[in-house]
N, CA, C and O atoms as a Maestro MAE file, in Angstrom:
{
 s_m_m2io_version
 :::
 2.0.0
}

f_m_ct {
 s_m_title
 :::
 protein
 m_atom[264] {
  # First column is atom index #
  i_m_mmod_type
  r_m_x_coord
  r_m_y_coord
  r_m_z_coord
  i_m_residue_number
  s_m_chain_name
  s_m_pdb_residue_name
  s_m_pdb_atom_name
  i_m_atomic_number
  :::
  1 25 94.820 105.276 76.774 1 A "UNK " " N  " 7
  2 3 95.114 106.028 78.245 1 A "UNK " " CA " 6
  3 2 94.551 105.170 79.611 1 A "UNK " " C  " 6
  4 15 94.117 105.985 80.426 1 A "UNK " " O  " 8
  5 25 94.486 104.419 79.873 2 A "UNK " " N  " 7
  6 3 93.847 103.552 80.804 2 A "UNK " " CA " 6
  7 2 93.544 104.096 81.713 2 A "UNK " " C  " 6
  8 15 92.360 103.933 82.008 2 A "UNK " " O  " 8
  9 25 94.193 104.819 82.450 3 A "UNK " " N  " 7
  10 3 93.727 105.727 83.698 3 A "UNK " " CA " 6
  11 2 93.136 107.295 83.503 3 A "UNK " " C  " 6
  12 15 92.844 107.989 84.477 3 A "UNK " " O  " 8
  13 25 92.999 107.765 82.086 4 A "UNK " " N  " 7
  14 3 92.304 108.495 81.260 4 A "UNK " " CA " 6
  15 2 93.721 109.896 81.008 4 A "UNK " " C  " 6
  16 15 94.900 109.582 81.167 4 A "UNK " " O  " 8
  17 25 93.477 110.770 80.773 5 A "UNK " " N  " 7
  18 3 94.992 111.219 80.126 5 A "UNK " " CA " 6
  19 2 94.628 112.696 81.103 5 A "UNK " " C  " 6
  20 15 93.551 113.272 81.258 5 A "UNK " " O  " 8
  21 25 95.652 112.928 81.518 6 A "UNK " " N  " 7
  22 3 96.059 114.222 82.566 6 A "UNK " " CA " 6
  23 2 96.126 115.216 81.822 6 A "UNK " " C  " 6
  24 15 96.626 115.098 80.703 6 A "UNK " " O  " 8
  25 25 95.467 116.841 82.434 7 A "UNK " " N  " 7
  26 3 95.676 117.910 82.087 7 A "UNK " " CA " 6
  27 2 97.491 118.496 80.962 7 A "UNK " " C  " 6
  28 15 98.592 118.537 81.511 7 A "UNK " " O  " 8
  29 25 97.372 118.685 80.145 8 A "UNK " " N  " 7
  30 3 98.551 119.174 79.629 8 A "UNK " " CA " 6
  31 2 99.708 117.608 79.473 8 A "UNK " " C  " 6
  32 15 100.872 117.587 79.871 8 A "UNK " " O  " 8
  33 25 99.035 116.527 78.854 9 A "UNK " " N  " 7
  34 3 100.167 115.566 78.494 9 A "UNK " " CA " 6
  35 2 99.291 115.268 77.197 9 A "UNK " " C  " 6
  36 15 98.072 115.294 77.023 9 A "UNK " " O  " 8
  37 25 100.371 114.972 76.343 10 A "UNK " " N  " 7
  38 3 99.833 114.940 74.973 10 A "UNK " " CA " 6
  39 2 99.106 113.323 74.706 10 A "UNK " " C  " 6
  40 15 99.698 112.245 74.642 10 A "UNK " " O  " 8
  41 25 97.823 113.564 74.598 11 A "UNK " " N  " 7
  42 3 97.298 112.046 73.986 11 A "UNK " " CA " 6
  43 2 98.513 111.109 73.399 11 A "UNK " " C  " 6
  44 15 99.442 111.506 72.695 11 A "UNK " " O  " 8
  45 25 98.245 109.555 73.933 12 A "UNK " " N  " 7
  46 3 99.218 108.778 73.372 12 A "UNK " " CA " 6
  47 2 98.794 108.345 71.802 12 A "UNK " " C  " 6
  48 15 99.549 107.671 71.101 12 A "UNK " " O  " 8
  49 25 97.310 108.889 71.291 13 A "UNK " " N  " 7
  50 3 97.032 108.387 70.280 13 A "UNK " " CA " 6
  51 2 97.134 109.170 69.249 13 A "UNK " " C  " 6
  52 15 96.597 108.949 68.163 13 A "UNK " " O  " 8
  53 25 98.034 110.419 69.600 14 A "UNK " " N  " 7
  54 3 97.634 111.211 68.466 14 A "UNK " " CA " 6
  55 2 98.855 111.002 67.381 14 A "UNK " " C  " 6
  56 15 99.908 110.629 67.896 14 A "UNK " " O  " 8
  57 25 98.864 111.134 66.363 15 A "UNK " " N  " 7
  58 3 99.689 111.055 65.372 15 A "UNK " " CA " 6
  59 2 100.520 112.482 65.156 15 A "UNK " " C  " 6
  60 15 100.002 113.581 65.354 15 A "UNK " " O  " 8
  61 25 101.955 112.276 64.697 16 A "UNK " " N  " 7
  62 3 102.530 113.551 64.425 16 A "UNK " " CA " 6
  63 2 101.749 114.591 63.684 16 A "UNK " " C  " 6
  64 15 102.102 115.766 63.777 16 A "UNK " " O  " 8
  65 25 100.629 114.227 62.895 17 A "UNK " " N  " 7
  66 3 100.091 115.621 62.344 17 A "UNK " " CA " 6
  67 2 99.006 115.660 63.188 17 A "UNK " " C  " 6
  68 15 98.047 115.998 62.494 17 A "UNK " " O  " 8
  69 25 98.706 115.512 64.176 18 A "UNK " " N  " 7
  70 3 97.456 115.331 65.399 18 A "UNK " " CA " 6
  71 2 96.631 114.573 65.018 18 A "UNK " " C  " 6
  72 15 95.771 114.601 65.898 18 A "UNK " " O  " 8
  73 25 96.223 113.676 64.010 19 A "UNK " " N  " 7
  74 3 95.223 112.980 64.088 19 A "UNK " " CA " 6
  75 2 95.154 111.902 64.756 19 A "UNK " " C  " 6
  76 15 96.159 111.198 64.849 19 A "UNK " " O  " 8
  77 25 93.717 111.462 65.490 20 A "UNK " " N  " 7
  78 3 93.346 110.268 66.503 20 A "UNK " " CA " 6
  79 2 93.866 108.889 65.589 20 A "UNK " " C  " 6
  80 15 93.540 108.635 64.430 20 A "UNK " " O  " 8
  81 25 94.360 108.453 66.074 21 A "UNK " " N  " 7
  82 3 94.774 107.128 65.248 21 A "UNK " " CA " 6
  83 2 93.547 106.183 66.098 21 A "UNK " " C  " 6
  84 15 93.789 104.979 66.017 21 A "UNK " " O  " 8
  85 25 92.371 106.498 66.837 22 A "UNK " " N  " 7
  86 3 91.136 105.426 67.188 22 A "UNK " " CA " 6
  87 2 90.427 106.027 66.622 22 A "UNK " " C  " 6
  88 15 89.389 105.393 66.814 22 A "UNK " " O  " 8
  89 25 90.107 107.046 65.862 23 A "UNK " " N  " 7
  90 3 89.038 107.722 65.410 23 A "UNK " " CA " 6
  91 2 88.294 107.236 64.424 23 A "UNK " " C  " 6
  92 15 88.712 107.389 63.276 23 A "UNK " " O  " 8
  93 25 86.965 106.508 64.660 24 A "UNK " " N  " 7
  94 3 86.278 105.434 64.099 24 A "UNK " " CA " 6
  95 2 86.162 104.475 64.894 24 A "UNK " " C  " 6
  96 15 85.115 103.843 65.030 24 A "UNK " " O  " 8
  97 25 87.247 104.244 65.531 25 A "UNK " " N  " 7
  98 3 87.212 102.665 65.776 25 A "UNK " " CA " 6
  99 2 86.110 102.713 67.397 25 A "UNK " " C  " 6
  100 15 85.831 103.685 68.097 25 A "UNK " " O  " 8
  101 25 85.671 101.129 67.559 26 A "UNK " " N  " 7
  102 3 84.922 100.799 68.784 26 A "UNK " " CA " 6
  103 2 85.891 101.360 69.999 26 A "UNK " " C  " 6
  104 15 85.219 102.226 70.560 26 A "UNK " " O  " 8
  105 25 87.021 101.263 70.575 27 A "UNK " " N  " 7
  106 3 88.166 101.371 71.356 27 A "UNK " " CA " 6
  107 2 88.102 102.689 71.465 27 A "UNK " " C  " 6
  108 15 88.735 103.112 72.432 27 A "UNK " " O  " 8
  109 25 87.552 103.514 70.807 28 A "UNK " " N  " 7
  110 3 87.876 104.820 70.858 28 A "UNK " " CA " 6
  111 2 87.021 105.519 72.114 28 A "UNK " " C  " 6
  112 15 85.792 105.588 72.112 28 A "UNK " " O  " 8
  113 25 87.897 106.040 73.217 29 A "UNK " " N  " 7
  114 3 87.148 106.783 74.314 29 A "UNK " " CA " 6
  115 2 85.683 107.377 74.313 29 A "UNK " " C  " 6
  116 15 85.569 108.052 73.290 29 A "UNK " " O  " 8
  117 25 84.628 107.391 74.984 30 A "UNK " " N  " 7
  118 3 83.567 107.699 74.642 30 A "UNK " " CA " 6
  119 2 83.490 109.724 75.041 30 A "UNK " " C  " 6
  120 15 82.633 110.533 74.685 30 A "UNK " " O  " 8
  121 25 84.486 109.897 75.700 31 A "UNK " " N  " 7
  122 3 84.833 111.312 75.996 31 A "UNK " " CA " 6
  123 2 85.348 112.178 74.480 31 A "UNK " " C  " 6
  124 15 85.076 113.248 73.936 31 A "UNK " " O  " 8
  125 25 86.055 111.241 74.269 32 A "UNK " " N  " 7
  126 3 86.644 111.308 72.666 32 A "UNK " " CA " 6
  127 2 85.709 111.695 71.512 32 A "UNK " " C  " 6
  128 15 85.783 112.749 70.881 32 A "UNK " " O  " 8
  129 25 84.837 110.731 71.320 33 A "UNK " " N  " 7
  130 3 83.987 110.252 70.920 33 A "UNK " " CA " 6
  131 2 82.562 111.224 70.790 33 A "UNK " " C  " 6
  132 15 81.684 111.334 69.935 33 A "UNK " " O  " 8
  133 25 82.817 111.817 72.029 34 A "UNK " " N  " 7
  134 3 81.272 113.148 72.006 34 A "UNK " " CA " 6
  135 2 81.788 114.315 72.063 34 A "UNK " " C  " 6
  136 15 81.127 115.282 72.444 34 A "UNK " " O  " 8
  137 25 83.413 114.427 71.584 35 A "UNK " " N  " 7
  138 3 83.990 115.605 71.633 35 A "UNK " " CA " 6
  139 2 82.940 116.404 70.274 35 A "UNK " " C  " 6
  140 15 82.350 115.737 69.424 35 A "UNK " " O  " 8
  141 25 82.916 117.544 70.331 36 A "UNK " " N  " 7
  142 3 82.512 118.183 69.164 36 A "UNK " " CA " 6
  143 2 83.320 119.313 69.220 36 A "UNK " " C  " 6
  144 15 83.222 120.133 70.132 36 A "UNK " " O  " 8
  145 25 84.068 119.403 68.354 37 A "UNK " " N  " 7
  146 3 85.113 120.756 67.919 37 A "UNK " " CA " 6
  147 2 84.331 121.624 67.885 37 A "UNK " " C  " 6
  148 15 83.108 121.538 67.772 37 A "UNK " " O  " 8
  149 25 85.154 122.774 68.007 38 A "UNK " " N  " 7
  150 3 84.224 124.474 67.322 38 A "UNK " " CA " 6
  151 2 85.424 125.377 66.868 38 A "UNK " " C  " 6
  152 15 86.559 124.902 66.849 38 A "UNK " " O  " 8
  153 25 85.170 126.736 66.486 39 A "UNK " " N  " 7
  154 3 86.178 127.859 66.478 39 A "UNK " " CA " 6
  155 2 86.932 127.551 67.552 39 A "UNK " " C  " 6
  156 15 88.036 127.050 67.767 39 A "UNK " " O  " 8
  157 25 85.630 128.187 68.436 40 A "UNK " " N  " 7
  158 3 86.523 128.381 69.520 40 A "UNK " " CA " 6
  159 2 87.061 127.573 70.273 40 A "UNK " " C  " 6
  160 15 87.959 127.990 71.005 40 A "UNK " " O  " 8
  161 25 86.733 126.391 70.314 41 A "UNK " " N  " 7
  162 3 87.883 125.713 71.091 41 A "UNK " " CA " 6
  163 2 89.555 125.248 69.863 41 A "UNK " " C  " 6
  164 15 90.706 125.142 70.288 41 A "UNK " " O  " 8
  165 25 89.144 125.082 68.492 42 A "UNK " " N  " 7
  166 3 90.104 124.828 67.889 42 A "UNK " " CA " 6
  167 2 91.283 126.037 66.810 42 A "UNK " " C  " 6
  168 15 92.374 125.861 66.266 42 A "UNK " " O  " 8
  169 25 90.103 127.528 66.943 43 A "UNK " " N  " 7
  170 3 90.631 128.497 66.428 43 A "UNK " " CA " 6
  171 2 91.190 128.075 64.745 43 A "UNK " " C  " 6
  172 15 90.988 127.015 64.151 43 A "UNK " " O  " 8
  173 25 91.841 129.133 64.323 44 A "UNK " " N  " 7
  174 3 92.217 128.704 62.975 44 A "UNK " " CA " 6
  175 2 93.553 127.950 62.534 44 A "UNK " " C  " 6
  176 15 94.067 128.175 61.438 44 A "UNK " " O  " 8
  177 25 93.992 127.201 63.291 45 A "UNK " " N  " 7
  178 3 95.317 126.704 62.826 45 A "UNK " " CA " 6
  179 2 95.438 125.636 64.218 45 A "UNK " " C  " 6
  180 15 94.632 125.493 65.137 45 A "UNK " " O  " 8
  181 25 96.818 124.935 63.974 46 A "UNK " " N  " 7
  182 3 96.733 123.706 64.950 46 A "UNK " " CA " 6
  183 2 97.798 124.649 66.142 46 A "UNK " " C  " 6
  184 15 97.844 124.216 67.294 46 A "UNK " " O  " 8
  185 25 98.378 125.553 65.885 47 A "UNK " " N  " 7
  186 3 98.896 126.388 66.776 47 A "UNK " " CA " 6
  187 2 98.088 127.013 67.914 47 A "UNK " " C  " 6
  188 15 98.246 126.843 69.123 47 A "UNK " " O  " 8
  189 25 97.192 127.769 67.279 48 A "UNK " " N  " 7
  190 3 96.168 128.461 67.644 48 A "UNK " " CA " 6
  191 2 95.385 127.396 68.492 48 A "UNK " " C  " 6
  192 15 95.561 127.609 69.691 48 A "UNK " " O  " 8
  193 25 94.627 126.383 68.258 49 A "UNK " " N  " 7
  194 3 94.359 125.410 68.957 49 A "UNK " " CA " 6
  195 2 94.844 124.422 70.264 49 A "UNK " " C  " 6
  196 15 94.241 123.743 71.094 49 A "UNK " " O  " 8
  197 25 96.553 124.786 69.919 50 A "UNK " " N  " 7
  198 3 97.166 123.691 71.120 50 A "UNK " " CA " 6
  199 2 97.055 125.051 72.104 50 A "UNK " " C  " 6
  200 15 96.675 124.854 73.258 50 A "UNK " " O  " 8
  201 25 97.319 126.190 71.759 51 A "UNK " " N  " 7
  202 3 97.234 127.710 72.767 51 A "UNK " " CA " 6
  203 2 95.873 127.772 73.488 51 A "UNK " " C  " 6
  204 15 95.760 128.053 74.681 51 A "UNK " " O  " 8
  205 25 94.760 127.461 72.587 52 A "UNK " " N  " 7
  206 3 93.433 127.848 73.213 52 A "UNK " " CA " 6
  207 2 93.523 126.971 74.147 52 A "UNK " " C  " 6
  208 15 93.558 127.332 75.323 52 A "UNK " " O  " 8
  209 25 93.590 125.293 73.690 53 A "UNK " " N  " 7
  210 3 93.007 123.890 74.988 53 A "UNK " " CA " 6
  211 2 93.878 124.005 76.197 53 A "UNK " " C  " 6
  212 15 93.479 123.489 77.241 53 A "UNK " " O  " 8
  213 25 95.345 124.800 76.157 54 A "UNK " " N  " 7
  214 3 96.240 124.478 77.046 54 A "UNK " " CA " 6
  215 2 95.525 125.795 77.958 54 A "UNK " " C  " 6
  216 15 95.024 125.478 79.037 54 A "UNK " " O  " 8
  217 25 95.484 126.936 77.634 55 A "UNK " " N  " 7
  218 3 94.639 127.986 78.400 55 A "UNK " " CA " 6
  219 2 93.605 126.987 79.478 55 A "UNK " " C  " 6
  220 15 93.677 126.569 80.634 55 A "UNK " " O  " 8
  221 25 92.620 126.901 78.316 56 A "UNK " " N  " 7
  222 3 91.828 126.503 79.101 56 A "UNK " " CA " 6
  223 2 92.009 124.975 80.227 56 A "UNK " " C  " 6
  224 15 91.222 124.793 81.156 56 A "UNK " " O  " 8
  225 25 92.741 124.362 80.032 57 A "UNK " " N  " 7
  226 3 93.560 123.394 81.036 57 A "UNK " " CA " 6
  227 2 93.868 124.235 82.012 57 A "UNK " " C  " 6
  228 15 93.316 124.088 83.103 57 A "UNK " " O  " 8
  229 25 94.568 125.011 81.862 58 A "UNK " " N  " 7
  230 3 95.270 126.225 82.793 58 A "UNK " " CA " 6
  231 2 93.703 126.366 84.000 58 A "UNK " " C  " 6
  232 15 93.523 125.953 85.145 58 A "UNK " " O  " 8
  233 25 92.994 126.997 83.217 59 A "UNK " " N  " 7
  234 3 91.858 127.620 83.979 59 A "UNK " " CA " 6
  235 2 90.902 126.296 84.589 59 A "UNK " " C  " 6
  236 15 90.240 126.626 85.573 59 A "UNK " " O  " 8
  237 25 90.804 125.466 84.338 60 A "UNK " " N  " 7
  238 3 89.861 124.334 84.853 60 A "UNK " " CA " 6
  239 2 90.523 123.060 85.855 60 A "UNK " " C  " 6
  240 15 89.953 122.287 86.626 60 A "UNK " " O  " 8
  241 25 91.751 123.184 85.541 61 A "UNK " " N  " 7
  242 3 92.948 122.109 86.443 61 A "UNK " " CA " 6
  243 2 92.851 122.834 88.087 61 A "UNK " " C  " 6
  244 15 92.974 124.036 88.322 61 A "UNK " " O  " 8
  245 25 92.603 121.750 89.100 62 A "UNK " " N  " 7
  246 3 92.468 122.029 90.053 62 A "UNK " " CA " 6
  247 2 93.604 122.695 90.854 62 A "UNK " " C  " 6
  248 15 94.682 122.300 90.410 62 A "UNK " " O  " 8
  249 25 93.746 123.520 91.826 63 A "UNK " " N  " 7
  250 3 94.475 124.295 92.507 63 A "UNK " " CA " 6
  251 2 94.650 124.228 94.111 63 A "UNK " " C  " 6
  252 15 93.672 124.300 94.855 63 A "UNK " " O  " 8
  253 25 95.739 124.110 94.502 64 A "UNK " " N  " 7
  254 3 95.627 124.528 95.739 64 A "UNK " " CA " 6
  255 2 95.411 126.108 96.429 64 A "UNK " " C  " 6
  256 15 96.367 126.854 96.639 64 A "UNK " " O  " 8
  257 25 94.291 126.392 96.670 65 A "UNK " " N  " 7
  258 3 94.359 127.495 97.291 65 A "UNK " " CA " 6
  259 2 94.165 127.737 98.728 65 A "UNK " " C  " 6
  260 15 93.061 128.004 99.201 65 A "UNK " " O  " 8
  261 25 95.232 127.643 99.411 66 A "UNK " " N  " 7
  262 3 95.598 127.772 100.671 66 A "UNK " " CA " 6
  263 2 96.636 129.199 100.980 66 A "UNK " " C  " 6
  264 15 97.045 129.430 102.118 66 A "UNK " " O  " 8
  :::
 }
 m_bond[263] {
  # First column is bond index #
  i_m_from
  i_m_to
  i_m_order
  :::
  1 1 2 1
  2 2 3 1
  3 3 4 2
  4 3 5 1
  5 5 6 1
  6 6 7 1
  7 7 8 2
  8 7 9 1
  9 9 10 1
  10 10 11 1
  11 11 12 2
  12 11 13 1
  13 13 14 1
  14 14 15 1
  15 15 16 2
  16 15 17 1
  17 17 18 1
  18 18 19 1
  19 19 20 2
  20 19 21 1
  21 21 22 1
  22 22 23 1
  23 23 24 2
  24 23 25 1
  25 25 26 1
  26 26 27 1
  27 27 28 2
  28 27 29 1
  29 29 30 1
  30 30 31 1
  31 31 32 2
  32 31 33 1
  33 33 34 1
  34 34 35 1
  35 35 36 2
  36 35 37 1
  37 37 38 1
  38 38 39 1
  39 39 40 2
  40 39 41 1
  41 41 42 1
  42 42 43 1
  43 43 44 2
  44 43 45 1
  45 45 46 1
  46 46 47 1
  47 47 48 2
  48 47 49 1
  49 49 50 1
  50 50 51 1
  51 51 52 2
  52 51 53 1
  53 53 54 1
  54 54 55 1
  55 55 56 2
  56 55 57 1
  57 57 58 1
  58 58 59 1
  59 59 60 2
  60 59 61 1
  61 61 62 1
  62 62 63 1
  63 63 64 2
  64 63 65 1
  65 65 66 1
  66 66 67 1
  67 67 68 2
  68 67 69 1
  69 69 70 1
  70 70 71 1
  71 71 72 2
  72 71 73 1
  73 73 74 1
  74 74 75 1
  75 75 76 2
  76 75 77 1
  77 77 78 1
  78 78 79 1
  79 79 80 2
  80 79 81 1
  81 81 82 1
  82 82 83 1
  83 83 84 2
  84 83 85 1
  85 85 86 1
  86 86 87 1
  87 87 88 2
  88 87 89 1
  89 89 90 1
  90 90 91 1
  91 91 92 2
  92 91 93 1
  93 93 94 1
  94 94 95 1
  95 95 96 2
  96 95 97 1
  97 97 98 1
  98 98 99 1
  99 99 100 2
  100 99 101 1
  101 101 102 1
  102 102 103 1
  103 103 104 2
  104 103 105 1
  105 105 106 1
  106 106 107 1
  107 107 108 2
  108 107 109 1
  109 109 110 1
  110 110 111 1
  111 111 112 2
  112 111 113 1
  113 113 114 1
  114 114 115 1
  115 115 116 2
  116 115 117 1
  117 117 118 1
  118 118 119 1
  119 119 120 2
  120 119 121 1
  121 121 122 1
  122 122 123 1
  123 123 124 2
  124 123 125 1
  125 125 126 1
  126 126 127 1
  127 127 128 2
  128 127 129 1
  129 129 130 1
  130 130 131 1
  131 131 132 2
  132 131 133 1
  133 133 134 1
  134 134 135 1
  135 135 136 2
  136 135 137 1
  137 137 138 1
  138 138 139 1
  139 139 140 2
  140 139 141 1
  141 141 142 1
  142 142 143 1
  143 143 144 2
  144 143 145 1
  145 145 146 1
  146 146 147 1
  147 147 148 2
  148 147 149 1
  149 149 150 1
  150 150 151 1
  151 151 152 2
  152 151 153 1
  153 153 154 1
  154 154 155 1
  155 155 156 2
  156 155 157 1
  157 157 158 1
  158 158 159 1
  159 159 160 2
  160 159 161 1
  161 161 162 1
  162 162 163 1
  163 163 164 2
  164 163 165 1
  165 165 166 1
  166 166 167 1
  167 167 168 2
  168 167 169 1
  169 169 170 1
  170 170 171 1
  171 171 172 2
  172 171 173 1
  173 173 174 1
  174 174 175 1
  175 175 176 2
  176 175 177 1
  177 177 178 1
  178 178 179 1
  179 179 180 2
  180 179 181 1
  181 181 182 1
  182 182 183 1
  183 183 184 2
  184 183 185 1
  185 185 186 1
  186 186 187 1
  187 187 188 2
  188 187 189 1
  189 189 190 1
  190 190 191 1
  191 191 192 2
  192 191 193 1
  193 193 194 1
  194 194 195 1
  195 195 196 2
  196 195 197 1
  197 197 198 1
  198 198 199 1
  199 199 200 2
  200 199 201 1
  201 201 202 1
  202 202 203 1
  203 203 204 2
  204 203 205 1
  205 205 206 1
  206 206 207 1
  207 207 208 2
  208 207 209 1
  209 209 210 1
  210 210 211 1
  211 211 212 2
  212 211 213 1
  213 213 214 1
  214 214 215 1
  215 215 216 2
  216 215 217 1
  217 217 218 1
  218 218 219 1
  219 219 220 2
  220 219 221 1
  221 221 222 1
  222 222 223 1
  223 223 224 2
  224 223 225 1
  225 225 226 1
  226 226 227 1
  227 227 228 2
  228 227 229 1
  229 229 230 1
  230 230 231 1
  231 231 232 2
  232 231 233 1
  233 233 234 1
  234 234 235 1
  235 235 236 2
  236 235 237 1
  237 237 238 1
  238 238 239 1
  239 239 240 2
  240 239 241 1
  241 241 242 1
  242 242 243 1
  243 243 244 2
  244 243 245 1
  245 245 246 1
  246 246 247 1
  247 247 248 2
  248 247 249 1
  249 249 250 1
  250 250 251 1
  251 251 252 2
  252 251 253 1
  253 253 254 1
  254 254 255 1
  255 255 256 2
  256 255 257 1
  257 257 258 1
  258 258 259 1
  259 259 260 2
  260 259 261 1
  261 261 262 1
  262 262 263 1
  263 263 264 2
  :::
 }
}
């Protein structure tokens, strides 16, 4: 995703089983290379991970506070 991945948008490099198509390749973005998954982030299942990540994206998204 040349302009970055917006919050809430599925990465185009994810396979149907949520694996990275670029894992281990030099073209994998640095932000992805530096990501250190943890149980706090991933939970114990794909479903739990998606819920946690969606919550974090919502909490850290810019909001118009007018």
